[in-house]
C-alpha positions as CSV (number, residue, x, y, z in Angstrom):
1,M,-11.2,-53.8,46.8
2,P,-11.7,-50.0,46.9
3,K,-13.7,-48.1,44.6
4,P,-11.2,-46.1,42.1
5,S,-12.1,-41.7,43.5
6,R,-13.4,-39.8,40.9
7,R,-11.8,-36.6,41.1
8,I,-12.8,-33.4,39.8
9,P,-10.9,-31.0,38.1
10,S,-9.9,-27.9,40.0
11,V,-11.4,-24.8,38.6
12,P,-8.9,-23.4,37.2
13,R,-7.7,-26.7,34.9
14,L,-11.5,-26.2,34.1
15,L,-10.4,-22.0,33.0
16,S,-7.2,-23.0,31.3
17,L,-8.8,-24.9,28.7
18,P,-11.2,-22.7,27.1
19,L,-7.9,-19.7,27.6
20,L,-5.7,-21.9,25.7
21,L,-8.1,-22.8,23.0
22,A,-8.8,-18.8,22.8
23,S,-5.2,-18.0,22.5
24,M,-4.9,-20.3,19.8
25,A,-7.7,-19.1,17.8
26,A,-6.5,-15.3,18.9
27,G,-3.2,-16.7,16.8
28,N,-4.4,-17.5,13.6
29,A,-5.9,-14.6,13.3
30,L,-3.1,-12.2,14.0
31,A,-2.2,-10.1,10.4
32,A,0.1,-11.6,8.0
33,D,3.1,-10.0,7.3
34,Y,3.9,-9.6,3.7
35,E,6.7,-8.8,1.5
36,Q,6.7,-8.0,-2.2
37,V,7.3,-10.6,-5.1
38,P,8.6,-9.9,-8.6
39,G,5.7,-9.0,-11.0
40,S,4.3,-6.1,-9.1
41,A,3.5,-2.9,-10.6
42,L,3.4,0.7,-10.1
43,T,2.2,3.1,-13.0
44,F,0.8,6.7,-13.2
45,A,-1.2,8.0,-15.9
46,S,-1.8,11.7,-17.3
47,Q,-1.8,13.6,-19.9
48,Y,0.0,16.6,-21.7
49,Q,-2.4,19.1,-24.7
50,G,-4.5,15.8,-24.6
51,E,-1.9,13.6,-25.4
52,V,-2.3,10.4,-22.6
53,F,0.9,9.0,-21.2
54,V,1.3,6.6,-18.7
55,G,4.8,6.1,-16.7
56,R,6.2,3.3,-13.9
57,F,8.4,3.2,-10.9
58,P,9.9,-0.3,-11.5
59,D,12.0,-0.4,-8.1
60,F,9.2,0.5,-5.9
61,K,9.2,-1.5,-2.9
62,T,6.0,-2.7,-0.9
63,T,5.9,-4.4,2.9
64,L,2.3,-5.5,3.8
65,S,1.2,-6.6,7.8
66,F,-2.9,-7.5,6.7
67,D,-5.4,-9.6,7.7
68,P,-8.4,-9.2,6.4
69,A,-10.3,-9.9,9.4
70,D,-9.1,-7.3,11.2
71,P,-8.3,-4.4,8.4
72,A,-8.0,-2.0,11.2
73,A,-4.9,-3.3,12.6
74,A,-2.9,-3.2,8.9
75,R,0.5,-1.7,8.1
76,L,1.7,-0.3,4.8
77,D,4.8,1.1,3.6
78,V,5.3,1.7,0.1
79,V,8.7,3.2,-0.9
80,I,9.1,4.5,-4.3
81,P,12.8,5.6,-6.0
82,L,12.1,8.5,-7.7
83,A,15.0,7.4,-10.4
84,T,13.8,5.0,-12.1
85,A,10.1,6.7,-13.6
86,S,9.8,6.2,-16.6
87,T,7.5,6.9,-19.2
88,R,9.2,5.3,-22.2
89,N,9.9,8.6,-23.4
90,P,13.7,10.0,-22.5
91,E,12.8,14.3,-23.0
92,R,9.9,13.7,-20.9
93,D,11.4,11.8,-18.8
94,E,14.4,14.3,-18.3
95,T,11.7,16.4,-17.7
96,L,9.8,14.8,-15.0
97,L,13.0,13.7,-13.1
98,G,14.2,17.3,-12.7
99,S,13.5,20.0,-10.5
100,D,10.2,21.0,-12.0
101,F,8.3,17.5,-11.3
102,F,10.0,15.2,-9.1
103,A,13.3,17.1,-8.2
104,S,14.9,13.5,-8.3
105,A,18.2,14.5,-6.8
106,R,17.1,16.7,-4.2
107,F,14.1,14.2,-3.0
108,P,15.0,10.8,-4.0
109,Q,12.0,9.1,-2.5
110,A,8.5,8.8,-2.1
111,R,6.5,7.1,0.5
112,Y,3.5,5.9,1.1
113,T,2.3,4.7,4.9
114,A,-1.4,3.9,6.0
115,T,-1.9,2.1,9.2
116,G,-5.1,0.7,9.9
117,F,-7.9,-0.1,6.3
118,R,-11.7,0.3,6.2
119,A,-13.7,-2.7,4.5
120,L,-16.0,-1.9,1.9
121,G,-17.1,-5.2,1.2
122,D,-16.4,-7.8,-1.6
123,D,-12.3,-7.8,-0.7
124,R,-12.7,-4.4,-1.2
125,Y,-10.7,-2.1,0.8
126,A,-9.6,1.6,1.6
127,A,-6.0,3.0,2.5
128,D,-6.4,6.0,4.1
129,G,-2.5,7.2,3.9
130,T,0.0,9.5,3.7
131,L,2.1,10.3,1.0
132,S,5.2,11.9,1.3
133,L,7.1,13.6,-2.0
134,R,9.2,16.6,-2.6
135,G,9.2,16.7,1.2
136,I,6.0,17.3,1.1
137,S,3.2,15.1,3.0
138,K,-0.5,14.9,2.4
139,P,-3.1,12.5,2.7
140,V,-3.9,10.1,0.0
141,T,-6.5,7.2,0.1
142,L,-5.5,3.7,-1.7
143,T,-8.8,1.6,-2.7
144,F,-7.6,-1.9,-3.4
145,T,-9.1,-5.4,-4.0
146,W,-7.3,-8.6,-2.1
147,T,-6.8,-11.8,-3.5
148,P,-5.8,-14.1,-1.2
149,G,-3.8,-16.8,-1.5
150,E,-0.5,-18.5,-1.2
151,R,0.5,-15.3,-3.5
152,P,-1.8,-12.5,-2.5
153,V,-2.5,-9.8,-4.8
154,L,-3.0,-6.3,-4.0
155,A,-4.8,-4.9,-7.4
156,G,-5.2,-0.7,-6.1
157,K,-5.7,2.9,-7.4
158,A,-5.9,6.5,-6.3
159,T,-5.6,10.1,-7.3
160,V,-2.5,12.2,-6.6
161,K,-3.3,15.9,-6.8
162,R,0.4,16.5,-8.3
163,L,0.3,20.4,-7.6
164,D,-0.7,19.7,-3.5
165,F,3.1,18.3,-3.6
166,D,5.0,20.9,-6.1
167,V,5.7,18.7,-8.7
168,G,5.1,20.2,-12.1
169,A,4.4,24.0,-10.4
170,G,5.7,27.1,-12.1
171,D,5.3,26.8,-15.8
172,W,4.0,23.9,-15.4
173,A,0.5,25.2,-13.5
174,D,-1.3,25.1,-16.5
175,T,-4.3,22.3,-15.7
176,A,-5.4,23.0,-18.9
177,D,-2.2,21.5,-20.6
178,L,-1.4,19.3,-17.8
179,P,-4.4,18.1,-15.5
180,N,-3.6,18.6,-12.2
181,E,-4.9,14.8,-10.9
182,V,-2.7,11.9,-11.8
183,A,-4.1,8.8,-11.8
184,V,-1.8,5.6,-10.0
185,S,-2.4,1.9,-10.4
186,T,-1.0,-1.0,-8.0
187,K,-1.1,-4.4,-8.4
188,V,1.6,-6.2,-5.9
189,F,2.0,-9.6,-5.9
190,F,3.2,-10.9,-2.1
191,Q,4.7,-13.8,-0.3
192,A,4.5,-14.1,3.6
193,K,8.0,-13.1,5.1
């Protein structure tokens, strides 16, 4: 009976297995694409003559491409319809939507975009993005925590200098009555696209 021959795999075959495994691992590490789901919130807080007020943008929309293992490849896009801003005070809301503040008839939306995040440790990140508001674009950093899971959560804060965007300029420019810095907070719930 002839002895079975032992075939030695060719070099290309030997190399193809590690390459296949490496490509599968890289595919698993790709950023996931997420879209915002109900329950998310985007708020802003300031004060007028010492009285604190909080407002919200109920109709904002967020999309995110993010892999915590590669934050530099992340992309964030937030669209904010300004006409929906509400502080639950009709007189103040009318002023906010008017030409001295958001000028929502002329500039119907604001937009925040960021490409690439910085890892800060302990599931904390910073997005050095750009806020476009009233036709003016300026850098704004959003710091946030990321809670992974089936319904991941981004919870973040930023400080926006309103006068950089001509919000409340003119008669409203006095920072003794209305501070320049506005605290912005967000909690966004996501689902994979």
